[in-house]
C-alpha positions, 0 to 999 in steps of 0.5 A, a space after each residue: 224370429 228374425 227381425 230386420 229394422 232399418 231406416 225406421 223413424 220414431 212415429 205415432 203410427 205403426 202400419 202392420 201388414 201380414 204377408 205370405 207370398 205377396 212379392 208383387 204387391 209390396 212395392 206398390 203398397 209401400 209407395 202408396 202408403 208413403 205418398 198418402 202419409 206425406 200428403 197428410 204430413 203423417 209420421 209412420 212406420 210399416 211393420 211387415 209380419 211375414 208368415 214364412 213366404 216362399 217367394 221373394 216377399 222378404 227380399 223385396 221388403 229388405 230392398 225397400 228398407 233403405 228408402 222407406 221407414 220399413 221394418 220386418 219380422 218373421 212370424 213367430 209361432 202359429 201360422 195365420 193372419 190373426 197371429 200375425 196381427 197380434 205379433 205386429 201390434 205387440 211389437 209396435 211402440 207407437 200410439 196408433 196402430 193400423 192393420 191392412 192387408 198387403 193385396 191392395 184390396 183396401 186402399 192405403 189412401 184411406 188411412 189418413 182420414 181414419 187416423 184423423 177420426 181417431 184424433 178428432 172424434 176422440 175414438 179408440 177404434 175406427 173400422 172401415 166399412 166396405 160399401 161396395 165389394 168387387 168379389 165373387 158372388 159366393 164370397 158376397 153370399 158367405 160374407 152377408 150370411 155371416 154378418 147377418 146371423 153371426 154378427 148382427 143377430 148374435 151380438 146386436 152390432 152392425 159393424 163390418 167386422 171382417 174388414 181388413 183395414 182398421 186403425 186403433 189406439 194401441 192402448 185399446 189393445 193392451 191388456 186384451 186377452 185374445 184367443 183367435 183362430 187363424 182368421 178370426 181376430 177381427 170379431 173378437 177384437 171388436 166385441 172385446 173393445 166394446 166390452 171395455 167401453 171403447 169408442 168405435 167409429 166407422 169409415 166407408 171405403 170401396 173394396 177393390 179386386 186383389 192387385 196381384 197373387 192368389 188369395 190365401 183364404 178359402 171362402 167356404 172353410 174360412 166361413 166355417 171357421 168364423 162361424 165356429 169362432 163366433 159361437 165359441 166367443 158368444 159363450 164367453 162374453 156378455 151379449 147385453 154388455 156388448 149391445 149396450 156399448 154399441 148403442 152408446 156408440 151409435 147415439 154418440 155418432 148421431 149426436 156428432 152428425 156421423 155414422 157408426 
């Protein structure tokens, strides 16, 4: 595993970004993160976990490391976004962790508000909720079906589990035994967070079109993978416990005047 660390300051927030052939998205992503963090006076570092890119993604990241608090690791082990996130979170030494995709479908300008929710709402996890999705009709259908049947019905929860922008306390991740397939980190992380009694809040966002490059995930095959993972996970956890903790989160949010 190659590790490049330059110009990285001690901070309370690590932003983990999985990458695979995203050379044209790195610069605008880093610039927008930096502008957002400076506006909020937030100390941060960006940790890229690169899944063996064949374009100039790594070269671009390295070129930015002298100006921005950027670090980089080559993916160690199995390919897939889930394992990249796990590697990044384990490598983070900060109190808070943010996970965000590199393609700018999730606006980095939303990160400061989500961090404030962690601090002021005494939350452990904040999940972005995609209120409007600029995606293909097929993806919308598959996403809605998966959420309705394999999240809401199977687990009794109504979070946008597959949203790729989340912030959380690293302490909520530590000690958690995760066994995701290449694309199924999110549901398992949220379900096990609820099992552990974590305080979860949500933050509404707009889901944008990809900035540049090609999507790394096939809608149909990824949906089948997520369905299998959801069913397998359900055999290993207590649905009653998850529903109970979800209900507590909803009640607390209503009492605070928010929404979960």
